[in-house]
ZAMARGU-4260 file (C-alpha; in steps of 0.2 Angstrom, whole numbers, plus 5000, padded with zeros to 4 digits):
<rodrens>
0) 5498/5528/5506 | 5481/5526/5496 | 5466/5521/5505 | 5466/5506/5495 | 5483/5501/5503
5) 5477/5505/5519 | 5462/5492/5518 | 5449/5505/5516 | 5435/5509/5502 | 5445/5512/5485
10) 5442/5530/5479 | 5438/5538/5462 | 5448/5551/5456 | 5439/5562/5443 | 5447/5570/5430
15) 5437/5581/5419 | 5449/5593/5410 | 5465/5587/5410 | 5476/5571/5414 | 5486/5564/5426
20) 5505/5559/5423 | 5512/5542/5421 | 5520/5545/5439 | 5504/5552/5444 | 5494/5537/5439
25) 5505/5525/5447 | 5507/5533/5465 | 5489/5536/5464 | 5483/5519/5460 | 5500/5511/5470
30) 5504/5499/5456 | 5510/5497/5436 | 5494/5507/5427 | 5483/5497/5416 | 5471/5507/5405
35) 5454/5502/5405 | 5444/5508/5388 | 5428/5513/5392 | 5423/5518/5374 | 5414/5534/5372
40) 5415/5535/5391 | 5432/5540/5395 | 5444/5527/5402 | 5449/5522/5419 | 5467/5520/5425
45) 5468/5505/5436 | 5483/5495/5445 | 5487/5480/5434 | 5490/5467/5447 | 5474/5474/5459
50) 5468/5458/5459 | 5485/5447/5463 | 5488/5462/5477 | 5470/5457/5484 | 5464/5473/5482
55) 5446/5479/5488 | 5432/5481/5474 | 5428/5498/5469 | 5410/5498/5471 | 5408/5516/5462
60) 5420/5511/5445 | 5413/5493/5446 | 5395/5502/5442 | 5402/5514/5430 | 5411/5500/5421
65) 5395/5489/5423 | 5385/5498/5412 | 5395/5494/5398 | 5404/5476/5401 | 5403/5463/5413
70) 5417/5463/5428 | 5424/5471/5440 | 5437/5483/5444 | 5446/5482/5461 | 5459/5497/5470
75) 5460/5515/5469 | 5455/5522/5450 | 5458/5539/5441 | 5443/5540/5428 | 5447/5551/5414
80) 5431/5560/5405 | 5431/5560/5389 | 5434/5579/5387 | 5449/5577/5397 | 5458/5561/5388
85) 5472/5565/5377 | 5487/5554/5378 | 5479/5539/5386
</rodrens>
């Protein structure tokens, strides 16, 4: 069970040299995976239904996201850095 599912502060798991598998990503985010493209900054993998599931705002991921866009990110997040991004 991830921290978001336990109703505590959401996590950001960073991949700098490799990528997670789809199964690993689904397990970490706690649901279906949605890719959030961060242009030249890599990407986030998030729970596609995180808002519907009332997951907590992820302050760290939201801060990164707001450097490029306006909005917020909820739940546990996988952050794939540009160097590691291959399949996603």
